[in-house]
C-alpha positions as CSV (number, residue, x, y, z in Angstrom):
1,M,4.2,66.8,4.4
2,D,2.3,67.0,7.7
3,R,-1.2,68.1,8.2
4,N,-0.3,71.5,9.7
5,S,1.1,72.7,6.4
6,W,-2.3,72.5,4.8
7,E,-4.1,74.7,7.4
8,D,-4.3,77.7,5.0
9,L,-6.4,75.5,2.6
10,N,-8.7,74.4,5.4
11,Q,-10.2,77.7,6.3
12,P,-13.9,78.4,5.9
13,L,-15.0,79.1,2.4
14,T,-17.0,82.0,1.2
15,G,-20.8,81.9,1.7
16,G,-20.9,81.3,5.4
17,I,-19.8,77.6,5.4
18,N,-18.0,76.7,8.6
19,I,-16.5,73.3,8.8
20,P,-14.6,72.7,12.0
21,L,-11.5,70.6,11.8
22,N,-11.1,67.5,13.9
23,K,-7.4,66.7,14.3
24,S,-7.9,63.0,14.8
25,V,-10.3,62.1,12.0
26,G,-10.3,65.1,9.6
27,I,-13.6,66.9,8.9
28,D,-16.7,66.5,11.0
29,I,-19.1,65.8,8.1
30,T,-22.1,66.2,10.3
31,E,-21.4,69.9,10.4
32,V,-21.6,70.3,6.6
33,E,-24.6,72.4,5.5
34,E,-26.8,71.0,2.7
35,R,-26.4,73.4,-0.1
36,P,-25.9,73.1,-3.9
37,S,-22.4,73.4,-5.2
38,T,-21.4,75.8,-8.0
39,W,-19.1,73.0,-9.3
40,A,-22.2,70.8,-9.9
41,A,-23.5,73.2,-12.5
42,D,-20.2,74.0,-14.2
43,G,-19.7,72.2,-17.5
44,S,-20.5,68.6,-18.5
45,V,-20.4,65.7,-16.1
46,H,-17.5,64.3,-18.1
47,K,-15.3,67.4,-17.7
48,R,-16.1,67.7,-14.0
49,L,-15.2,64.1,-13.2
50,V,-12.0,64.3,-15.3
51,N,-11.0,67.5,-13.4
52,L,-11.8,65.7,-10.1
53,Y,-9.6,62.7,-11.0
54,Q,-6.8,65.0,-12.2
55,H,-7.2,67.0,-9.0
56,W,-6.6,63.8,-7.0
57,Q,-3.7,62.7,-9.2
58,A,-1.9,66.1,-8.6
59,R,-2.6,65.8,-4.9
60,G,-5.0,68.7,-4.7
61,F,-5.2,72.4,-5.7
62,L,-1.5,73.3,-5.0
63,G,-0.2,70.3,-6.8
64,T,-2.4,70.9,-9.8
65,V,-1.5,74.6,-10.2
66,L,2.2,74.2,-9.5
67,S,2.5,71.3,-11.9
68,R,0.9,73.3,-14.7
69,F,2.9,76.4,-13.7
70,F,6.2,74.8,-13.9
71,S,5.2,73.0,-17.2
72,V,4.5,76.5,-18.7
73,L,7.7,77.8,-17.2
74,S,9.8,75.0,-18.7
75,L,8.3,75.7,-22.1
76,L,9.2,79.3,-21.9
77,F,12.8,78.4,-20.8
78,S,13.2,76.0,-23.7
79,I,12.0,78.6,-26.2
80,L,14.3,81.3,-24.8
81,L,17.2,78.9,-24.6
82,V,16.8,77.9,-28.2
83,G,16.6,81.5,-29.3
84,F,19.7,82.4,-27.3
85,V,21.7,79.5,-28.7
86,F,20.8,80.3,-32.3
87,F,20.8,84.1,-32.3
88,C,22.9,85.4,-29.5
89,I,26.2,83.5,-29.6
90,D,29.2,84.3,-31.9
91,Y,30.5,80.7,-32.4
92,D,33.7,81.8,-34.2
93,E,34.6,83.9,-31.2
94,L,33.6,81.2,-28.7
95,F,35.7,78.4,-30.3
96,T,38.6,80.7,-30.9
97,N,39.1,82.3,-27.5
98,Y,36.9,80.0,-25.4
99,H,35.4,82.9,-23.5
100,F,31.7,82.4,-23.2
101,F,30.6,85.9,-22.1
102,D,32.8,87.6,-24.7
103,S,31.0,85.6,-27.4
104,V,27.5,86.7,-26.4
105,T,26.1,89.2,-28.8
106,P,22.8,91.0,-29.3
107,P,20.3,89.0,-31.3
108,K,20.6,89.5,-35.0
109,V,18.5,88.2,-38.0
110,D,20.5,88.6,-41.2
111,S,20.2,85.4,-43.3
112,S,17.1,83.7,-44.6
113,F,17.7,80.8,-42.3
114,E,17.7,83.2,-39.3
115,I,14.5,84.8,-40.5
116,L,12.9,81.4,-40.7
117,G,14.1,80.6,-37.2
118,A,12.7,83.9,-35.9
119,V,9.3,83.0,-37.4
120,V,9.4,79.6,-35.8
121,L,10.2,81.1,-32.4
122,S,7.4,83.6,-32.8
123,I,5.0,80.7,-33.4
124,C,6.4,79.0,-30.3
125,L,5.8,82.1,-28.2
126,L,2.2,82.3,-29.5
127,F,1.8,78.7,-28.4
128,W,3.3,79.6,-25.0
129,G,0.7,82.4,-24.7
130,H,-2.0,79.8,-25.3
131,Q,-0.6,77.7,-22.6
132,V,-0.6,80.6,-20.2
133,L,-4.3,81.0,-20.8
134,R,-4.8,77.3,-20.1
135,L,-2.9,77.8,-16.9
136,L,-5.4,80.5,-15.8
137,S,-8.3,78.2,-16.7
138,T,-6.7,75.4,-14.8
139,V,-6.4,77.6,-11.7
140,V,-10.1,78.5,-11.9
141,Q,-11.3,74.9,-12.5
142,S,-9.0,73.4,-9.8
143,W,-10.3,75.9,-7.3
144,K,-13.9,74.9,-8.1
145,T,-13.0,71.3,-7.8
146,R,-11.4,71.9,-4.4
147,T,-14.5,73.7,-3.3
148,Y,-16.7,70.7,-4.4
149,C,-14.4,68.3,-2.5
150,Y,-14.6,70.4,0.6
151,E,-18.3,71.3,0.6
152,V,-19.9,68.2,-0.8
153,L,-17.5,65.3,-0.3
154,G,-16.0,66.6,3.0
155,L,-12.4,66.0,1.7
156,D,-9.9,68.7,2.7
157,A,-6.6,69.3,0.9
158,Y,-4.6,67.0,3.3
159,M,-7.1,64.1,2.7
160,I,-7.0,64.5,-1.1
161,S,-3.2,64.4,-1.0
162,T,-3.1,61.1,1.1
163,M,-6.2,59.1,0.3
164,A,-6.2,56.2,-2.2
165,W,-8.4,56.7,-5.3
166,N,-10.6,53.8,-4.3
167,D,-11.5,55.6,-1.1
168,V,-12.1,58.9,-2.9
169,L,-14.3,57.1,-5.4
170,Q,-16.3,55.5,-2.6
171,T,-16.8,58.9,-1.0
172,I,-18.1,60.3,-4.3
173,V,-20.5,57.4,-4.7
174,E,-21.8,57.8,-1.1
175,K,-22.0,61.7,-0.9
176,Q,-22.6,62.9,-4.5
177,G,-26.3,63.4,-4.0
178,N,-27.7,65.0,-7.1
179,T,-24.6,67.0,-7.9
180,L,-23.6,64.7,-10.8
181,R,-26.9,63.3,-12.1
182,R,-30.3,64.6,-11.1
183,D,-32.4,61.5,-11.2
184,R,-30.1,59.2,-9.3
185,P,-26.5,58.9,-8.0
186,L,-23.8,57.5,-10.3
187,S,-22.2,54.1,-9.5
188,H,-18.5,53.2,-9.3
189,L,-18.6,51.8,-12.9
190,E,-20.4,54.8,-14.3
191,I,-18.1,57.3,-12.8
192,V,-14.9,55.6,-14.1
193,N,-16.7,55.0,-17.4
194,I,-17.4,58.7,-17.8
195,I,-13.8,59.6,-17.0
196,M,-12.5,57.2,-19.6
197,M,-15.0,57.8,-22.4
198,E,-12.5,58.4,-25.1
199,E,-9.9,56.0,-23.8
200,N,-12.4,53.1,-23.7
201,F,-13.2,53.7,-27.4
202,M,-9.5,53.7,-28.3
203,I,-9.0,50.4,-26.4
204,A,-12.0,48.9,-28.2
205,L,-11.0,50.1,-31.7
206,L,-7.5,48.6,-31.3
207,N,-8.7,45.4,-29.6
208,T,-11.2,44.7,-32.5
209,N,-8.6,45.7,-35.2
210,T,-11.0,48.3,-36.5
211,L,-8.2,50.8,-37.2
212,N,-5.9,50.3,-40.1
213,L,-2.7,51.8,-38.9
214,K,-0.3,50.0,-41.2
215,I,2.6,52.0,-42.5
216,P,2.3,52.0,-46.3
217,L,4.8,49.8,-48.2
218,L,6.2,48.4,-44.9
219,G,2.9,46.8,-43.8
220,T,3.8,47.1,-40.1
221,T,1.4,48.6,-37.5
222,Y,3.2,51.0,-35.3
223,I,1.7,53.5,-32.9
224,T,3.9,56.3,-31.4
225,Q,3.0,59.3,-29.4
226,T,2.9,61.3,-32.6
227,T,0.4,58.8,-34.1
228,E,-1.7,58.9,-30.9
229,W,-1.7,62.7,-30.9
230,M,-2.9,62.8,-34.6
231,L,-5.6,60.2,-33.9
232,R,-7.0,62.4,-31.1
233,I,-7.1,65.4,-33.4
234,A,-8.2,63.8,-36.6
235,L,-10.5,61.1,-35.3
236,F,-11.6,61.7,-31.7
237,N,-12.2,65.4,-32.0
238,W,-14.5,64.5,-34.9
239,I,-16.3,61.7,-33.2
240,F,-16.8,63.1,-29.6
241,D,-18.5,66.3,-28.6
242,D,-17.3,68.6,-25.8
243,E,-19.0,66.4,-23.2
244,G,-17.0,63.3,-24.2
245,S,-20.0,61.6,-25.8
246,I,-20.3,60.4,-29.4
247,K,-22.0,63.1,-31.4
248,R,-25.6,62.7,-32.1
249,R,-25.2,63.2,-35.9
250,I,-23.1,60.0,-35.9
251,M,-25.6,58.0,-33.9
252,E,-28.9,59.3,-35.0
253,G,-28.3,61.7,-37.9
254,M,-26.6,61.5,-41.2
255,N,-26.3,58.5,-43.6
256,P,-23.4,56.2,-42.6
257,R,-21.9,56.4,-46.1
258,Q,-21.9,60.2,-46.0
259,L,-20.3,60.1,-42.5
260,A,-17.6,57.7,-43.7
261,S,-16.9,59.9,-46.7
262,D,-16.5,63.0,-44.5
263,L,-14.2,61.0,-42.2
264,R,-12.0,59.9,-45.1
265,R,-11.6,63.5,-46.3
266,R,-10.7,64.6,-42.8
267,F,-8.0,61.9,-42.5
268,I,-6.5,63.0,-45.9
269,L,-6.7,66.7,-45.0
270,F,-4.9,66.2,-41.7
271,G,-2.4,63.9,-43.3
272,V,-1.5,66.6,-45.9
273,V,-1.3,69.3,-43.2
274,S,0.9,67.1,-40.9
275,F,3.2,66.3,-43.8
276,L,3.7,70.0,-44.5
277,L,4.5,70.5,-40.8
278,C,7.0,67.6,-40.7
279,P,10.2,69.8,-40.6
280,L,9.0,71.9,-37.7
281,A,7.7,68.9,-35.8
282,L,11.0,67.0,-36.3
283,V,13.1,70.0,-35.0
284,A,10.8,70.3,-32.0
285,V,11.1,66.6,-31.1
286,I,14.8,66.6,-31.5
287,I,15.2,69.7,-29.3
288,Y,12.9,68.2,-26.7
289,T,14.7,64.9,-26.7
290,I,18.1,66.6,-26.2
291,F,16.9,68.8,-23.4
292,R,14.9,66.0,-21.7
293,Y,17.3,63.0,-22.0
294,G,20.7,64.4,-23.0
295,E,22.2,64.3,-19.5
296,E,20.8,60.7,-18.9
297,V,22.3,59.5,-22.2
298,K,25.7,60.9,-21.3
299,N,25.8,59.5,-17.8
300,R,23.7,56.3,-18.0
301,P,23.6,55.2,-21.7
302,G,23.4,51.5,-21.0
303,A,20.6,51.9,-18.3
304,L,18.6,54.2,-20.6
305,L,19.1,53.0,-24.2
306,G,20.0,49.3,-23.5
307,V,16.8,48.4,-21.7
308,R,13.4,47.5,-23.1
309,Q,10.0,49.1,-22.3
310,W,6.5,48.8,-23.5
311,S,5.8,50.6,-26.8
312,T,2.8,53.0,-27.2
313,F,1.1,50.3,-29.3
314,A,1.6,47.7,-26.5
315,K,0.1,50.1,-23.9
316,W,-3.1,50.4,-25.8
317,R,-3.2,46.7,-26.5
318,I,-2.8,45.6,-22.9
319,R,-4.8,48.3,-21.2
320,D,-8.2,47.1,-19.8
321,F,-11.5,48.8,-20.2
322,N,-12.2,51.3,-17.4
323,E,-8.6,51.1,-16.1
324,L,-7.5,54.5,-14.9
325,P,-4.0,55.7,-15.7
326,H,-2.6,55.3,-12.1
327,L,-3.7,51.7,-12.0
328,F,-2.4,51.0,-15.5
329,E,1.0,52.5,-14.8
330,E,1.3,50.5,-11.7
331,R,0.5,47.3,-13.6
332,L,3.0,48.1,-16.3
333,S,5.7,48.7,-13.7
334,I,5.0,45.3,-12.1
335,S,5.2,43.6,-15.5
336,Q,8.6,44.9,-16.4
337,S,10.6,42.2,-14.6
338,S,8.6,39.3,-16.0
339,A,8.8,40.8,-19.5
340,K,12.6,41.2,-19.3
341,K,12.9,37.6,-18.0
342,Y,10.9,36.2,-20.9
343,V,12.9,38.2,-23.5
344,G,16.2,37.3,-21.9
345,Y,15.8,33.7,-22.8
346,F,15.9,34.5,-26.6
347,H,19.3,36.0,-27.0
348,S,21.1,33.9,-29.6
349,H,24.1,31.8,-28.5
350,L,26.4,33.7,-31.0
351,T,25.3,37.1,-29.7
352,G,25.9,35.9,-26.1
353,V,29.4,34.7,-26.9
354,L,30.3,37.9,-28.7
355,A,28.8,40.1,-26.0
356,S,30.7,38.2,-23.3
357,F,34.0,38.7,-25.2
358,V,33.3,42.4,-25.8
359,S,32.4,42.8,-22.2
360,F,35.7,41.2,-21.1
361,V,37.8,43.4,-23.5
362,L,36.1,46.7,-22.6
363,G,36.0,45.9,-18.9
364,S,39.8,45.2,-19.0
365,L,40.5,48.5,-20.8
366,V,38.2,50.4,-18.3
367,A,40.0,48.8,-15.4
368,L,43.4,49.9,-16.8
369,L,42.3,53.5,-17.2
370,I,41.0,53.5,-13.7
371,I,44.2,52.1,-12.3
372,A,46.2,54.7,-14.2
373,E,44.0,57.5,-12.9
374,F,44.6,56.3,-9.3
375,Y,48.4,56.4,-10.0
376,D,48.2,59.9,-11.5
377,S,45.0,62.0,-10.9
378,N,45.7,64.1,-14.0
379,F,46.2,61.1,-16.3
380,L,42.8,61.0,-18.0
381,I,42.9,64.8,-18.6
382,N,46.4,65.0,-20.1
383,V,46.8,61.7,-21.9
384,D,46.0,61.6,-25.7
385,F,44.6,58.6,-27.4
386,L,44.5,59.1,-31.2
387,G,43.4,62.7,-30.7
388,T,41.0,61.8,-27.9
389,N,41.5,62.6,-24.2
390,G,41.2,59.9,-21.6
391,L,37.9,61.2,-20.1
392,L,36.1,60.9,-23.4
393,L,37.6,57.5,-24.1
394,L,36.6,56.3,-20.6
395,G,33.0,57.4,-21.3
396,I,32.9,55.6,-24.7
397,L,34.3,52.4,-23.2
398,T,31.9,52.5,-20.2
399,A,28.9,53.0,-22.5
400,G,29.9,50.1,-24.7
401,L,30.5,47.9,-21.7
402,A,27.1,48.7,-20.3
403,Y,25.4,47.9,-23.6
404,A,27.4,44.7,-24.1
405,R,26.5,43.4,-20.6
406,V,22.8,43.8,-21.4
407,L,23.2,41.4,-24.4
408,V,24.7,38.6,-22.3
409,P,21.9,36.1,-22.0
410,P,20.9,34.0,-19.0
411,A,21.0,30.2,-19.1
412,R,19.2,28.5,-21.9
413,A,15.6,27.7,-21.0
414,S,13.3,24.8,-22.1
415,S,10.0,25.3,-24.0
416,D,8.0,24.5,-20.8
417,T,9.9,27.2,-19.0
418,L,9.2,29.7,-21.7
419,N,5.5,28.8,-21.9
420,S,5.1,29.0,-18.1
421,A,6.9,32.4,-18.2
422,M,4.4,33.7,-20.8
423,V,1.4,32.7,-18.7
424,E,3.0,34.2,-15.6
425,L,3.7,37.4,-17.6
426,A,0.0,37.5,-18.7
427,K,-1.0,37.8,-15.1
428,S,0.4,41.3,-15.0
429,T,0.0,42.4,-18.7
430,H,-3.5,40.9,-19.0
431,Y,-2.6,40.0,-22.6
432,L,-2.5,36.5,-23.8
433,P,-3.6,35.9,-27.4
434,T,-4.9,32.4,-28.0
435,H,-2.1,31.5,-30.5
436,W,0.5,32.4,-27.9
437,V,-0.5,29.6,-25.5
438,E,2.0,26.7,-25.5
439,R,3.8,28.4,-28.4
440,A,5.8,31.0,-26.5
441,H,9.0,29.3,-27.2
442,L,8.7,29.8,-31.0
443,E,10.5,32.6,-32.8
444,E,7.3,34.0,-34.4
445,I,5.8,34.5,-31.0
446,R,9.0,36.0,-29.8
447,D,9.0,38.5,-32.7
448,E,5.4,39.5,-31.9
449,F,6.4,40.2,-28.3
450,Y,9.5,42.1,-29.4
451,H,7.1,44.4,-31.3
452,L,5.4,45.2,-28.0
453,F,8.4,45.3,-25.7
454,Q,11.3,47.2,-27.4
455,Y,14.6,48.8,-26.7
456,T,14.3,52.4,-25.7
457,A,16.7,53.4,-28.4
458,I,14.4,51.8,-31.0
459,L,11.4,53.6,-29.5
460,W,13.2,56.9,-29.9
461,I,14.1,56.2,-33.5
462,M,10.5,55.3,-34.3
463,E,9.3,58.5,-32.7
464,F,11.5,60.4,-35.1
465,V,10.5,58.2,-38.0
466,S,6.8,58.4,-37.2
467,I,6.8,62.2,-37.9
468,L,7.3,61.2,-41.5
469,T,5.2,58.0,-41.5
470,T,2.1,59.3,-39.6
471,P,1.0,61.6,-42.5
472,L,1.3,58.5,-44.8
473,V,-0.9,56.5,-42.5
474,L,-3.5,59.3,-42.4
475,I,-3.5,59.7,-46.1
476,F,-3.3,56.1,-47.4
477,S,-4.2,53.6,-44.5
478,L,-6.8,55.1,-42.2
479,P,-9.3,56.2,-44.9
480,S,-9.9,52.5,-45.6
481,S,-11.2,52.1,-42.0
482,A,-13.7,54.9,-42.2
483,D,-16.7,52.7,-42.9
484,E,-15.9,50.3,-40.1
485,I,-15.3,53.1,-37.6
486,I,-18.7,54.5,-38.3
487,E,-20.3,51.1,-38.1
488,F,-18.4,50.3,-34.8
489,C,-19.7,53.5,-33.2
490,Q,-23.3,52.8,-34.2
491,K,-23.2,49.2,-33.1
492,K,-21.0,49.4,-30.0
493,A,-22.2,52.6,-28.4
494,E,-24.9,52.6,-25.7
495,R,-26.7,55.6,-24.4
496,L,-26.2,56.4,-20.7
497,P,-29.1,58.6,-19.7
498,G,-28.1,62.1,-18.7
499,I,-24.5,61.5,-19.9
500,G,-24.5,60.5,-23.6
501,F,-23.2,57.6,-25.7
502,V,-20.4,55.5,-24.3
503,C,-18.6,52.3,-25.4
504,S,-20.9,49.3,-24.7
505,F,-17.8,47.2,-23.7
506,S,-17.1,49.6,-20.8
507,L,-20.6,49.1,-19.4
508,F,-19.7,45.5,-18.6
509,P,-22.9,43.9,-19.8
510,E,-23.8,40.6,-18.1
511,I,-22.0,37.7,-19.7
512,E,-24.8,35.1,-20.3
513,T,-23.0,32.5,-22.5
514,G,-19.5,32.3,-23.8
515,T,-16.2,30.7,-23.1
516,V,-13.6,30.9,-20.4
517,Y,-11.4,32.5,-23.0
518,G,-12.0,34.1,-26.3
519,G,-13.2,37.6,-25.7
520,S,-16.7,39.0,-25.7
521,P,-19.5,36.4,-25.6
522,D,-21.7,35.6,-28.6
523,Q,-24.7,36.9,-26.8
524,V,-24.8,39.5,-24.0
525,V,-27.7,41.0,-22.0
526,D,-27.8,44.7,-21.2
527,V,-28.4,44.9,-17.4
528,E,-30.6,48.0,-17.5
529,T,-32.7,47.3,-20.6
530,G,-32.6,43.5,-20.6
531,R,-32.1,43.6,-24.4
532,H,-30.1,40.9,-26.1
533,N,-27.5,42.1,-28.5
534,F,-26.5,40.0,-31.5
535,D,-24.1,40.8,-34.4
536,D,-21.8,39.0,-36.7
537,G,-18.9,39.0,-34.2
538,R,-16.7,41.4,-36.1
539,F,-16.7,43.9,-33.3
540,D,-16.6,41.5,-30.3
541,A,-13.8,42.1,-27.8
542,R,-10.9,39.7,-28.3
543,D,-8.2,38.0,-26.3
544,G,-10.2,37.9,-23.1
545,K,-10.3,41.7,-22.9
546,M,-13.9,41.8,-21.6
547,E,-13.5,39.1,-19.0
548,I,-10.2,40.3,-17.5
549,S,-11.4,43.9,-17.5
550,I,-14.4,42.9,-15.3
551,I,-12.1,40.9,-13.0
552,N,-9.6,43.8,-12.8
553,F,-12.3,46.3,-12.0
554,A,-13.8,44.1,-9.3
555,S,-10.4,43.7,-7.8
556,A,-9.7,47.5,-7.9
557,Y,-13.0,48.5,-6.4
558,P,-14.3,46.1,-3.8
559,G,-17.3,48.4,-3.1
560,W,-18.6,47.9,-6.7
561,D,-21.7,45.7,-6.9
562,S,-20.4,42.9,-9.1
563,S,-23.5,40.6,-8.8
564,G,-24.3,41.2,-12.4
565,Q,-21.2,39.3,-13.4
566,R,-22.0,36.2,-11.3
567,N,-21.4,33.8,-14.2
568,L,-17.9,35.0,-15.0
569,L,-16.7,35.6,-11.5
570,E,-18.1,32.4,-10.0
571,S,-16.5,30.3,-12.7
572,V,-13.1,31.7,-12.1
573,Y,-13.6,31.7,-8.3
574,E,-14.7,28.1,-8.3
575,Y,-11.6,27.1,-10.3
576,Q,-9.5,29.0,-7.7
577,H,-11.2,27.4,-4.7
578,S,-12.3,24.1,-6.2
579,N,-11.9,22.3,-2.9
580,E,-13.7,24.8,-0.8
581,N,-17.4,25.8,-0.6
582,H,-17.4,29.6,-0.8
583,N,-20.0,31.9,-2.3
584,I,-18.3,34.9,-3.9
585,F,-21.3,37.0,-3.3
586,D,-21.3,36.5,0.5
587,R,-20.2,39.9,2.0
588,G,-17.1,38.4,3.6
589,N,-15.8,36.9,0.4
590,Q,-16.9,39.6,-2.0
591,E,-14.2,42.0,-0.9
592,R,-11.3,39.6,-0.8
593,A,-12.0,37.2,-3.7
594,P,-11.4,39.3,-6.8
595,A,-7.9,40.4,-5.7
596,T,-6.4,37.0,-6.6
597,M,-8.7,36.0,-9.4
598,T,-6.5,37.4,-12.2
599,S,-3.9,34.6,-11.7
600,S,-6.6,32.0,-11.7
601,F,-8.2,33.4,-14.8
602,Y,-5.0,33.0,-16.9
603,D,-4.2,29.6,-15.4
604,L,-7.7,28.5,-16.4
605,T,-7.3,30.2,-19.8
606,A,-4.1,28.4,-20.6
607,K,-5.5,25.1,-19.4
608,N,-8.7,25.2,-21.5
609,I,-6.9,26.4,-24.7
610,I,-4.4,23.6,-24.4
611,N,-7.0,21.0,-23.7
612,N,-9.2,22.0,-26.7
613,R,-7.8,24.7,-28.8
614,R,-10.4,24.6,-31.5
615,D,-13.5,24.4,-29.2
616,P,-12.6,26.1,-25.9
617,L,-14.4,24.8,-22.9
618,N,-17.6,26.5,-21.9
619,Y,-17.7,27.9,-18.5
620,L,-21.4,27.7,-18.0
């Protein structure tokens, strides 16, 4: 879309602001009048920055409103379609005479089942009404955000739709003034931290194994979208206030034992409620899956169901602190090919032989059907195969062929190849537990990885199953984590003046002593307070999460002042450039060095763990 299409959004705003447009460079910022923005006083800093980031993600005001509008419209269409299918079609007439419009009848509610369905649809319509109200709120908030971008940041609609987030963030840092925080401007790290307040805590809770999410009786930890949704309602809505900060009563108020007791009761209550709502939730998920993926399953079954992708559990495991969604999704996309390559080495020989044979048989049958269709264009329609017409048979054979070919393994790989593949994969996943290094060829490591990277079909099945298992997790498993959750919040939350309590991991405290690998150091120093933090290590970040998050952030935001992480960044940089004499904090090197440091970090990680697994090499 060219710049001229945005002219209607670049007109002077109300209040006498006149910002002339320069066709070559955009807005002449020198013409912007100094004036306070109404956006700056609207709601918490957390909500405003989240709205600003979402505004950029949707490519501006129009993108935000249209995306929300069509989401609400799709919901209404789905509700009406389900109501029409269940209440307005005489199926006896339809399957007798095969005349669709003759089988359409006025809606009727006679049986108890139909009454129940009508009640469910009424509830869905009420929910839709709530979404309409949210749409109106989105329009108002998005317009205020657009006004702030235009008045304060000097970013018009065209620039918002084309600029990279790093450039938008740099503009916010430079031109925010006192619109976000009165005493001083916010830094790159603080802005991203505020946007990701809840997500950073979720990453930390899972990284430190604080949450007990094991399915009762099975003993397996599995997170689905249903589990994640219930965690946000039952846990995060209780921990965080409307401004995204941990509530004061958790940090400074009630007795920890009383807080843990309240949290346990809340888990059990929500577990019971979700169990009672299981039938409704299951029907809703099935209908959504049919509407969303039905056509793809029919036309591309092998490409959709026969491929692997990262599970929800894996996504939270491998996400870095302060990693915004667009950067994380980009990294996941890059990791797909390496993950598939690693998994491909583990197909059993028997499975490969059987898959090759099945592929040959099905491929031959498909070829014969295609040849017959070329000879007679009506062959597939008219021919009968055991009561099945040729088109349906061709579809079944094609689906089986696609799935069988997925199971055909590549050439057998050596252990060195597999271990090298794992280290290479870690450079994009940022996940390499210590016990995986030099053991990636073992079946136990393969099984752990399979749990993270699963077939789409299995993920769908688990989404359905989790509607039944999530209530059990809430009732029987999570209550045992209540004490540790409260303790974690009180030990690992730091107060950000003017903002609230945030996860201390996400503030990237200076690493004073530690190891090249192994997670958070034994002793860290808070940059602002100079205070040393000590604990028993139960809640330290693990698997190099702290270190790689710092490196990843420095790579994503070259303008961030990373001098506080001199010890970590220089150690990796020196390994990368051991034969050169560079200072990473020289201006020329500061902007280009971190971009390639992730690879060096994992090369150094693997090397040190291999050399001394029990006592990793100190990097200071």
